[in-house]
C-alpha positions as CSV (number, residue, x, y, z in Angstrom):
1,M,0.0,0.0,0.0
2,C,1.0,3.6,-0.4
3,F,2.3,5.6,2.6
4,S,3.6,3.1,5.2
5,A,3.7,-0.3,6.8
6,E,1.4,1.0,9.5
7,A,-1.3,1.9,7.0
8,S,-1.1,-1.6,5.5
9,F,-1.3,-3.3,8.9
10,A,-4.2,-1.1,9.9
11,G,-6.0,-2.0,6.7
12,G,-5.3,-5.6,7.3
13,I,-6.7,-5.5,10.8
14,I,-9.9,-3.7,9.7
15,L,-10.4,-6.1,6.8
16,S,-9.9,-9.1,9.0
17,A,-12.6,-7.9,11.4
18,I,-15.0,-7.1,8.6
19,G,-14.3,-10.4,6.8
20,T,-14.7,-12.4,9.9
21,A,-18.0,-10.7,10.8
22,T,-19.3,-11.2,7.2
23,L,-18.4,-14.9,7.1
24,S,-20.0,-15.5,10.5
25,K,-23.3,-14.0,9.4
26,V,-23.8,-15.4,5.9
27,T,-25.8,-18.6,6.0
28,K,-25.8,-19.7,2.4
29,P,-22.8,-21.7,1.3
30,R,-22.9,-20.1,-2.2
31,Q,-22.1,-16.7,-0.5
32,K,-19.1,-17.9,1.4
33,L,-16.5,-17.3,-1.4
34,F,-17.6,-13.7,-1.9
35,A,-17.9,-13.1,1.8
36,G,-14.3,-14.3,2.3
37,I,-12.8,-11.6,-0.1
38,P,-12.0,-9.1,2.7
39,I,-10.0,-11.9,4.5
40,L,-7.9,-12.4,1.4
41,F,-7.4,-8.7,1.0
42,A,-6.4,-8.6,4.7
43,A,-3.7,-11.2,4.1
44,Q,-2.5,-9.3,1.1
45,Q,-2.2,-6.0,3.1
46,F,-0.4,-7.8,5.9
47,A,2.1,-9.2,3.4
48,E,2.7,-5.8,1.9
49,G,3.1,-4.3,5.4
50,V,5.9,-6.9,6.1
51,L,7.4,-6.0,2.7
52,W,7.6,-2.3,3.7
53,I,9.6,-3.3,6.8
54,T,12.0,-5.5,4.9
55,L,12.5,-2.9,2.2
56,K,13.3,-0.2,4.7
57,S,15.6,-2.3,6.7
58,G,17.4,-3.8,3.7
59,E,17.4,-7.1,5.6
60,N,15.9,-10.6,5.3
61,E,15.8,-10.8,1.6
62,Q,14.1,-14.2,1.8
63,L,11.1,-12.8,3.7
64,Q,11.0,-9.9,1.2
65,N,10.7,-12.3,-1.7
66,I,8.0,-14.4,0.1
67,T,5.8,-11.3,0.9
68,T,6.3,-9.9,-2.6
69,Y,5.0,-13.1,-4.2
70,I,2.2,-13.4,-1.7
71,F,1.0,-10.0,-2.7
72,L,1.4,-10.4,-6.4
73,I,0.0,-13.9,-6.6
74,T,-3.1,-12.6,-4.8
75,A,-3.4,-9.6,-7.1
76,L,-2.6,-11.2,-10.4
77,V,-3.4,-14.9,-10.1
78,I,-6.2,-15.2,-7.6
79,W,-8.4,-12.2,-8.3
80,P,-9.1,-12.7,-12.0
81,I,-10.8,-16.0,-11.4
82,M,-12.1,-15.5,-7.8
83,I,-14.3,-12.5,-8.7
84,P,-16.3,-14.2,-11.5
85,L,-16.4,-17.5,-9.7
86,S,-17.8,-15.9,-6.6
87,M,-20.4,-14.1,-8.7
88,W,-21.3,-17.4,-10.5
89,F,-21.9,-19.2,-7.2
90,M,-24.4,-16.5,-6.0
91,E,-26.2,-15.9,-9.4
92,E,-29.7,-17.4,-9.8
93,S,-30.3,-16.3,-13.4
94,K,-29.3,-19.0,-15.8
95,R,-28.6,-16.5,-18.6
96,R,-26.3,-14.5,-16.4
97,R,-24.5,-17.6,-15.1
98,K,-23.6,-18.3,-18.7
99,F,-21.9,-14.9,-19.1
100,L,-20.1,-15.4,-15.8
101,A,-18.9,-18.9,-16.8
102,G,-17.3,-17.3,-19.8
103,L,-15.5,-14.8,-17.5
104,I,-14.4,-17.6,-15.3
105,I,-12.7,-19.2,-18.3
106,T,-11.1,-15.8,-19.2
107,G,-10.0,-15.3,-15.6
108,G,-8.5,-18.8,-15.5
109,I,-6.5,-18.2,-18.6
110,L,-5.2,-14.9,-17.2
111,S,-4.3,-16.5,-13.9
112,L,-2.2,-19.0,-15.8
113,F,-0.6,-16.3,-17.9
114,Y,0.3,-14.2,-14.8
115,A,1.5,-17.3,-12.9
116,S,3.8,-18.1,-15.8
117,C,5.2,-14.5,-15.8
118,L,5.8,-14.6,-12.1
119,F,7.6,-18.0,-12.5
120,S,9.6,-17.0,-15.5
121,Y,10.6,-13.3,-14.9
122,D,12.1,-11.4,-12.0
123,V,10.2,-9.0,-9.9
124,R,11.9,-6.4,-7.8
125,P,9.9,-4.3,-5.3
126,Q,11.2,-0.8,-4.4
127,I,10.0,2.2,-2.4
128,Q,9.5,5.3,-4.3
129,S,7.7,8.5,-3.2
130,F,5.9,6.7,-0.3
131,H,4.7,3.9,-2.6
132,I,5.9,0.4,-3.4
133,Q,6.6,-0.1,-7.0
134,Y,6.9,-3.7,-8.4
135,V,9.5,-3.5,-11.1
136,D,9.1,-6.6,-13.4
137,K,10.5,-7.8,-16.7
138,F,7.2,-9.2,-18.0
139,P,6.7,-9.0,-21.8
140,V,5.2,-5.5,-22.4
141,I,2.7,-6.1,-25.2
142,P,1.1,-9.4,-23.9
143,V,0.8,-7.7,-20.4
144,R,-1.0,-4.7,-21.9
145,I,-3.4,-7.0,-23.7
146,A,-3.8,-9.1,-20.5
147,L,-4.6,-6.0,-18.5
148,V,-7.7,-5.3,-20.6
149,F,-9.0,-8.8,-20.0
150,Y,-8.0,-8.6,-16.3
151,L,-10.3,-5.6,-15.9
152,V,-13.1,-7.4,-17.7
153,S,-12.7,-10.5,-15.5
154,A,-12.3,-8.6,-12.2
155,I,-14.9,-5.8,-12.7
156,A,-17.6,-6.9,-15.3
157,P,-19.0,-9.7,-13.1
158,L,-20.0,-7.1,-10.5
159,Y,-22.2,-5.5,-13.1
160,I,-23.5,-8.7,-14.5
161,S,-24.6,-10.0,-11.1
162,S,-28.3,-9.7,-10.2
163,V,-27.4,-9.5,-6.5
164,K,-28.9,-6.3,-5.2
165,R,-26.4,-3.4,-4.7
166,M,-23.6,-5.4,-6.3
167,W,-23.4,-2.8,-9.1
168,L,-22.4,-0.2,-6.5
169,F,-19.5,-2.3,-5.4
170,G,-18.5,-2.6,-9.1
171,L,-18.8,1.2,-9.5
172,L,-16.6,1.9,-6.5
173,I,-14.0,-0.6,-7.8
174,T,-14.1,1.1,-11.3
175,V,-13.7,4.6,-9.9
176,S,-10.8,3.4,-7.7
177,Y,-9.0,1.9,-10.7
178,T,-9.5,5.0,-12.7
179,I,-8.1,7.2,-10.0
180,S,-5.2,4.8,-9.4
181,G,-4.4,4.7,-13.1
182,I,-4.5,8.4,-13.6
183,F,-2.6,9.6,-10.5
184,F,-0.5,6.5,-9.5
185,A,0.2,4.7,-12.8
186,Q,3.7,3.7,-11.7
187,Y,2.4,2.1,-8.5
188,L,-0.9,0.8,-9.9
189,T,-0.8,-2.7,-8.5
190,S,-0.1,-1.6,-5.0
191,V,-2.4,1.5,-4.8
192,W,-5.4,-0.1,-6.6
193,C,-5.2,-3.2,-4.4
194,F,-5.3,-1.0,-1.3
195,F,-8.3,1.0,-2.6
196,A,-10.0,-2.2,-3.6
197,A,-9.3,-3.7,-0.2
198,L,-10.9,-0.8,1.6
199,I,-13.9,-0.9,-0.8
200,S,-14.4,-4.6,0.0
201,I,-15.8,-3.4,3.3
202,V,-19.0,-2.9,1.2
203,I,-19.3,-6.7,0.9
204,F,-20.7,-6.7,4.4
205,W,-23.4,-4.2,3.4
206,V,-24.2,-6.1,0.2
207,L,-24.6,-9.5,1.9
208,I,-25.8,-8.6,5.4
209,G,-27.6,-5.3,4.9
210,P,-30.7,-6.7,3.0
211,R,-31.2,-9.4,5.6
212,T,-30.9,-7.0,8.5
213,R,-33.4,-4.6,6.9
214,T,-35.9,-7.5,6.3
215,R,-35.6,-8.5,10.0
216,Q,-36.3,-5.0,11.1
217,I,-39.4,-4.7,8.8
218,T,-40.7,-8.1,10.1
219,A,-40.2,-7.0,13.7
220,Q,-42.1,-3.8,13.1
221,S,-45.0,-5.6,11.4
222,Q,-45.5,-7.9,14.4
223,P,-48.1,-6.9,16.9
């Protein structure tokens, strides 16, 4: 994350609490994967917090490498397939499930592509202007093409989903990417992941909010 290790750890703690609360309250198994997203974001933020410390100290290169790849595997390999898959599990419309199935395949191909890049090319994290920049040697043109499909896989499912208020989650993610791309292009992976992590707090509202409101209405209607 941008700014500091403390900010990353604080984000990780908040997301852990939100994710735990969400998972404890959802009752439908098909919602579990989506409900667990804040937990995965929390792990990612904790990893980058440790990375901040190792980069500043210049020590423990092995731990630096481990946390770098934890962060990047989560961002590049897990998210492209986890988002459409979690939407597919919750979707009740057969027509929309077909679209989401296509995006699962697209996300799976992207995950394999990024996994091969992480395995084949070096990645070097460095601190610049209060941000962590991940300097890699990935092939430029394929990566630019992959980025387009990455955005489709990671964002489009949120608009396709028929789950109430999911579109708002998608809108917030879209806005956060746009801001990150315009103002933090060099640090896009780190900054956008942090924004997306914070926005994932909305997941509690998407899954739990409607149920809480229904209970309140039911309670008020009882004599």
